[in-house]
C-alpha positions as CSV (number, residue, x, y, z in Angstrom):
1,X,-2.7,-0.2,-21.6
2,X,-4.4,2.2,-19.2
3,X,-4.1,5.2,-21.6
4,X,-7.2,4.3,-23.7
5,X,-9.2,2.8,-20.8
6,X,-9.8,5.7,-18.4
7,X,-11.2,9.2,-18.3
8,X,-11.9,11.5,-15.4
9,X,-15.5,11.8,-14.0
10,X,-16.8,13.3,-10.8
11,X,-14.2,16.1,-10.7
12,X,-10.8,14.7,-9.6
13,X,-12.0,11.7,-7.7
14,X,-12.6,8.8,-10.0
15,X,-11.9,7.3,-13.4
16,X,-14.1,5.0,-15.4
17,X,-13.9,3.4,-18.8
18,X,-14.8,5.5,-21.8
19,X,-17.4,2.9,-22.4
20,X,-18.9,3.1,-18.9
21,X,-22.5,3.1,-20.3
22,X,-21.8,0.0,-22.3
23,X,-20.3,-1.7,-19.3
24,X,-23.3,-0.6,-17.2
25,X,-25.7,-2.2,-19.7
26,X,-23.7,-5.3,-20.0
27,X,-23.3,-5.7,-16.2
28,X,-26.9,-4.8,-15.3
29,X,-28.0,-8.4,-15.0
30,X,-25.1,-9.3,-12.8
31,X,-24.4,-6.1,-10.9
32,X,-24.4,-5.9,-7.2
33,X,-27.9,-6.6,-5.9
34,X,-29.3,-6.2,-2.5
35,X,-30.1,-9.4,-0.7
36,X,-33.8,-10.1,-0.6
37,X,-33.8,-11.7,2.9
38,X,-32.1,-10.2,5.9
39,X,-31.7,-13.7,7.4
40,X,-29.3,-14.7,4.6
41,X,-26.0,-15.8,6.0
42,X,-22.9,-13.8,5.1
43,X,-21.8,-16.2,2.4
44,X,-25.3,-16.3,0.8
45,X,-25.3,-12.6,0.8
46,X,-22.0,-12.4,-0.9
47,X,-23.0,-14.9,-3.5
48,X,-25.9,-12.6,-4.4
49,X,-23.9,-9.3,-4.2
50,X,-20.6,-10.4,-5.6
51,X,-21.3,-12.1,-8.9
52,X,-18.2,-10.2,-10.0
53,X,-16.1,-13.3,-9.7
54,X,-18.0,-14.9,-12.7
55,X,-18.1,-11.8,-14.9
56,X,-15.2,-9.5,-14.1
57,X,-11.8,-11.0,-14.7
58,X,-9.7,-7.8,-14.6
59,X,-8.8,-5.2,-12.1
60,X,-10.2,-2.5,-14.4
61,X,-13.6,-4.2,-14.6
62,X,-13.8,-4.7,-10.9
63,X,-13.1,-1.0,-10.4
64,X,-15.8,0.0,-12.9
65,X,-18.2,-2.3,-11.2
66,X,-17.3,-0.8,-7.8
67,X,-17.9,2.7,-9.1
68,X,-21.3,1.8,-10.5
69,X,-22.4,0.0,-7.4
70,X,-21.4,3.1,-5.3
71,X,-23.4,5.4,-7.5
72,X,-26.6,3.3,-7.1
73,X,-25.7,2.4,-3.5
74,X,-26.2,-1.3,-4.1
75,X,-22.8,-2.2,-2.6
76,X,-23.6,-0.1,0.5
77,X,-27.0,-1.8,0.9
78,X,-25.2,-5.2,0.5
79,X,-22.7,-4.2,3.2
80,X,-25.5,-3.3,5.6
81,X,-27.0,-6.8,5.1
82,X,-23.8,-8.6,6.1
83,X,-23.9,-10.2,9.5
84,X,-21.6,-8.6,12.1
85,X,-20.2,-11.9,13.4
86,X,-19.8,-15.4,12.2
87,X,-22.5,-17.9,13.2
88,X,-21.8,-20.5,15.8
89,X,-18.5,-19.0,16.9
90,X,-18.0,-19.1,20.7
91,X,-16.4,-16.4,22.8
92,X,-16.4,-18.3,26.0
93,X,-12.9,-17.2,27.2
94,X,-13.6,-13.5,26.6
95,X,-16.8,-13.8,28.7
96,X,-15.2,-15.3,31.7
97,X,-15.7,-13.1,34.8
98,X,-12.0,-12.8,35.5
99,X,-11.5,-11.4,31.9
100,X,-14.2,-8.7,32.1
101,X,-11.7,-6.1,33.2
102,X,-9.6,-6.8,30.1
103,X,-12.3,-5.8,27.7
104,X,-12.8,-2.2,26.7
105,X,-16.3,-2.8,25.2
106,X,-18.6,-5.6,26.3
107,X,-19.9,-6.3,22.7
108,X,-16.4,-6.5,21.0
109,X,-14.9,-9.8,22.0
110,X,-12.6,-12.2,20.2
111,X,-13.7,-15.6,18.9
112,X,-12.2,-18.5,20.8
113,X,-11.0,-20.0,17.5
114,X,-8.9,-17.0,16.5
115,X,-8.0,-15.3,19.7
116,X,-4.3,-14.6,20.5
117,X,-3.3,-16.8,23.5
118,X,-0.6,-15.4,25.7
119,X,2.0,-17.9,26.9
120,X,3.7,-16.2,29.8
121,X,1.5,-13.5,31.2
122,X,1.1,-13.5,35.0
123,X,-2.5,-12.5,34.7
124,X,-3.6,-15.4,32.4
125,X,-3.6,-16.2,28.7
126,X,-6.4,-13.8,27.6
127,X,-6.1,-10.6,25.7
128,X,-8.7,-9.0,23.5
129,X,-6.9,-9.6,20.2
130,X,-7.5,-11.8,17.2
131,X,-5.4,-13.3,14.5
132,X,-6.5,-12.1,11.0
133,X,-5.1,-13.9,8.0
134,X,-5.5,-12.1,4.6
135,X,-4.3,-14.1,1.6
136,X,-2.7,-12.2,-1.4
137,X,-2.5,-13.3,-5.0
138,X,0.1,-16.0,-5.7
139,X,3.1,-16.0,-5.3
140,X,2.8,-13.3,-2.6
141,X,2.8,-14.3,1.0
142,X,-0.4,-13.6,2.9
143,X,-0.7,-10.5,5.1
144,X,-0.7,-11.6,8.7
145,X,-2.2,-9.3,11.4
146,X,-3.2,-9.2,15.0
147,X,-6.3,-7.0,15.4
148,X,-6.5,-5.8,19.0
149,X,-8.4,-3.3,21.1
150,X,-6.5,-0.2,22.3
151,X,-4.7,-1.2,25.5
152,X,-6.3,-0.3,28.8
153,X,-4.2,0.6,31.9
154,X,-4.8,-3.0,33.1
155,X,-3.7,-4.6,29.8
156,X,-0.5,-2.6,28.8
157,X,1.7,-5.4,30.2
158,X,-0.2,-8.0,28.2
159,X,0.0,-6.0,25.0
160,X,3.8,-5.8,25.1
161,X,3.8,-9.5,26.0
162,X,1.8,-10.1,22.8
163,X,4.2,-8.0,20.8
164,X,7.1,-10.0,22.1
165,X,5.6,-13.5,21.9
166,X,4.3,-13.0,18.4
167,X,7.5,-11.3,17.3
168,X,5.6,-8.2,16.0
169,X,8.0,-5.7,14.5
170,X,5.3,-3.2,13.5
171,X,2.5,-1.8,15.6
172,X,-0.2,0.3,13.8
173,X,-2.3,2.7,15.9
174,X,-5.4,4.1,14.1
175,X,-6.6,6.4,16.8
176,X,-5.5,9.2,19.1
177,X,-5.5,8.7,22.9
178,X,-8.5,10.9,23.4
179,X,-11.4,12.0,21.1
180,X,-14.1,14.4,22.3
181,X,-12.7,14.1,25.8
182,X,-13.2,10.4,25.8
183,X,-10.3,8.1,26.4
184,X,-9.9,5.9,23.3
185,X,-6.7,4.2,24.2
186,X,-4.2,4.3,27.1
187,X,-0.7,5.5,26.4
188,X,1.0,2.1,26.5
189,X,4.5,3.3,25.5
190,X,7.1,5.5,27.3
191,X,7.7,9.1,26.2
192,X,10.6,9.9,23.9
193,X,14.1,9.0,25.4
194,X,12.4,7.3,28.4
195,X,12.0,3.6,29.4
196,X,9.2,1.7,31.0
197,X,9.0,-1.9,32.1
198,X,6.1,-4.2,31.1
199,X,6.3,-7.7,32.7
200,X,9.8,-8.8,31.7
201,X,10.1,-6.3,28.9
202,X,11.9,-3.0,29.1
203,X,10.7,-0.7,26.4
204,X,12.7,2.4,25.4
205,X,11.4,5.0,22.9
206,X,14.5,6.2,21.1
207,X,12.9,8.1,18.1
208,X,9.8,10.0,17.3
209,X,9.1,11.7,14.0
210,X,6.0,13.4,12.5
211,X,4.8,13.7,9.0
212,X,1.6,14.6,7.2
213,X,0.6,10.9,7.4
214,X,1.2,10.5,11.1
215,X,3.7,9.8,13.8
216,X,6.5,7.2,13.7
217,X,8.0,5.9,17.0
218,X,10.8,3.5,17.3
219,X,11.2,1.3,20.3
220,X,13.9,-1.0,21.7
221,X,12.5,-3.9,23.6
222,X,14.8,-5.7,26.0
223,X,13.7,-9.0,27.4
224,X,15.2,-9.0,30.9
225,X,14.9,-12.7,31.2
226,X,16.8,-13.7,28.1
227,X,18.7,-10.4,27.4
228,X,17.4,-10.5,23.9
229,X,16.7,-7.1,22.2
230,X,14.3,-6.2,19.3
231,X,13.5,-3.1,17.4
232,X,9.8,-2.3,17.0
233,X,8.2,0.5,15.0
234,X,4.9,2.1,15.8
235,X,3.0,4.0,13.1
236,X,0.2,6.2,14.5
237,X,-2.4,7.7,12.1
238,X,-3.6,10.9,13.7
239,X,-5.9,12.4,11.0
240,X,-9.0,10.4,11.6
241,X,-11.7,12.9,12.7
242,X,-13.8,12.6,15.8
243,X,-16.8,11.9,13.6
244,X,-16.9,10.0,10.3
245,X,-13.8,9.3,8.2
246,X,-10.8,11.1,6.9
247,X,-11.5,13.7,4.1
248,X,-8.1,13.3,2.5
249,X,-7.8,10.0,0.7
250,X,-4.2,10.9,-0.4
251,X,-3.1,11.3,3.2
252,X,-4.5,8.0,4.3
253,X,-3.1,6.2,1.2
254,X,0.3,7.7,2.1
255,X,0.0,6.2,5.6
256,X,-0.9,2.8,4.1
257,X,2.1,3.0,1.8
258,X,4.3,3.8,4.7
259,X,3.1,0.6,6.4
260,X,3.6,-1.5,3.2
261,X,7.2,-0.2,2.8
262,X,8.0,-0.9,6.4
263,X,6.5,-4.4,6.2
264,X,8.7,-5.3,3.2
265,X,11.7,-4.5,5.4
266,X,10.5,-5.9,8.8
267,X,8.3,-8.8,7.7
268,X,6.3,-10.8,10.2
269,X,2.9,-10.2,11.8
270,X,1.6,-6.7,12.2
271,X,-0.3,-5.7,15.3
272,X,-3.1,-3.2,14.5
273,X,-5.4,-1.4,16.9
274,X,-7.8,1.5,17.2
275,X,-10.0,1.7,20.2
276,X,-12.2,-1.4,19.8
277,X,-10.0,-3.0,17.3
278,X,-12.7,-3.6,14.7
279,X,-13.7,-0.4,12.8
280,X,-10.7,1.7,11.8
281,X,-8.6,-1.5,12.3
282,X,-10.7,-3.2,9.7
283,X,-10.4,-0.3,7.3
284,X,-6.7,-0.4,7.5
285,X,-6.4,-4.1,7.1
286,X,-8.8,-4.2,4.1
287,X,-7.0,-1.3,2.4
288,X,-3.5,-2.8,2.7
289,X,-4.8,-6.1,1.5
290,X,-6.7,-4.6,-1.5
291,X,-3.6,-2.6,-2.6
292,X,-1.7,-5.9,-2.7
293,X,-4.3,-7.2,-5.2
294,X,-4.0,-3.9,-7.1
295,X,-0.3,-4.4,-7.4
296,X,-0.9,-7.9,-8.8
297,X,-3.4,-6.6,-11.3
298,X,-6.1,-8.8,-9.7
299,X,-9.8,-7.8,-9.4
300,X,-10.8,-6.3,-6.0
301,X,-14.1,-7.2,-4.3
302,X,-14.3,-5.2,-1.0
303,X,-17.4,-7.1,0.3
304,X,-15.5,-10.4,0.2
305,X,-12.6,-8.9,2.2
306,X,-15.1,-7.7,4.9
307,X,-16.6,-11.1,5.0
308,X,-13.2,-12.8,5.4
309,X,-12.2,-10.4,8.3
310,X,-15.5,-10.9,10.1
311,X,-15.0,-14.6,10.0
312,X,-11.9,-14.0,12.1
313,X,-13.0,-11.0,14.4
314,X,-16.5,-9.5,14.9
315,X,-17.7,-6.3,13.3
316,X,-14.5,-5.6,11.2
317,X,-15.2,-2.5,9.3
318,X,-17.9,-1.3,11.7
319,X,-20.0,1.2,9.7
320,X,-21.3,1.8,6.2
321,X,-19.5,5.2,6.3
322,X,-16.2,3.3,6.8
323,X,-17.0,0.9,4.0
324,X,-17.9,3.7,1.6
325,X,-14.6,5.4,2.6
326,X,-12.7,2.2,1.6
327,X,-14.4,2.0,-1.7
328,X,-13.7,5.6,-2.6
329,X,-10.1,5.4,-1.4
330,X,-9.6,2.3,-3.6
331,X,-10.9,4.2,-6.6
332,X,-8.6,7.1,-5.7
333,X,-5.7,4.6,-5.6
334,X,-6.7,3.1,-8.9
335,X,-7.0,6.6,-10.5
336,X,-3.5,7.5,-9.2
337,X,-2.1,4.3,-10.7
338,X,-3.8,5.0,-14.0
339,X,-2.3,8.5,-14.1
340,X,1.2,7.1,-13.4
341,X,0.7,4.6,-16.2
342,X,-0.4,7.2,-18.6
343,X,2.5,9.5,-17.8
344,X,4.9,6.6,-18.3
345,X,3.4,5.9,-21.7
346,X,3.7,9.5,-22.7
347,X,7.4,9.6,-21.7
348,X,8.0,6.3,-23.6
349,X,5.7,6.4,-26.7
């Protein structure tokens, strides 16, 4: 019963329990704390900063805890202490000289253990892309992703090869092609009503629609070897500013919901990219996963999601500003959920 649990604070952004002060006192000894030693491994850091598992059993309590740790910045400090990559993970294939031209940024490379291996690319099996597996509460199936860098002119063929081989029916693009006159991603798709060929795949763009949340493009991919055809949808979020993060939580949450609705129909693994394939890509993956927990009324611990993603690809959720945006967007989503619940109870007393 959300009706007696929440009240608005901080203008229209967040809700907390009417007993927030009581919660704060009760949680003080177990609240998010900054790691004492910067050399702590990610898991040790999480053990110190996420005692939530032992003390918060409900979604509501985890949201209260998140709000409090945002206010005193302890969760932000804890995020900054997390290691950007998993220890002892090799990136040998990504560092091979013949693959250098396939990497947009020298310091953003996939682990050997989780990289996507191409099967039939004429230029080799390497692409800067990683499998990211994000479990959801039982009995829901996990969210499966491929986190990739934005294609380069040299890697467009490989990108479509990946989409075909992994049977991706959804591509999510969390960038524009240029920002501040810098190329962030090559246009790897044909214009509306046109076709282009990438390796053995002919790609035709047959639909393009715009909304406040972004642009949706529909493609028909024809494999010229097998004559098989598939429908692939690309969702492009275009409201991320040149600096920082989006100001409109509602707009971003609308985009995430569009992805979730499409995933229910299409299923399968979702290819996500921005420019490097770690910052905004990580934000999107974490948000969709966390909303799955919210739907299941399960507690949400964003730091643990960051840890899990970084175990599979370096630097996922790249900056503390992005992490703060995630936390605030989750609180906004929870608030919206509470309002809907309250309205439902008022309509059905």
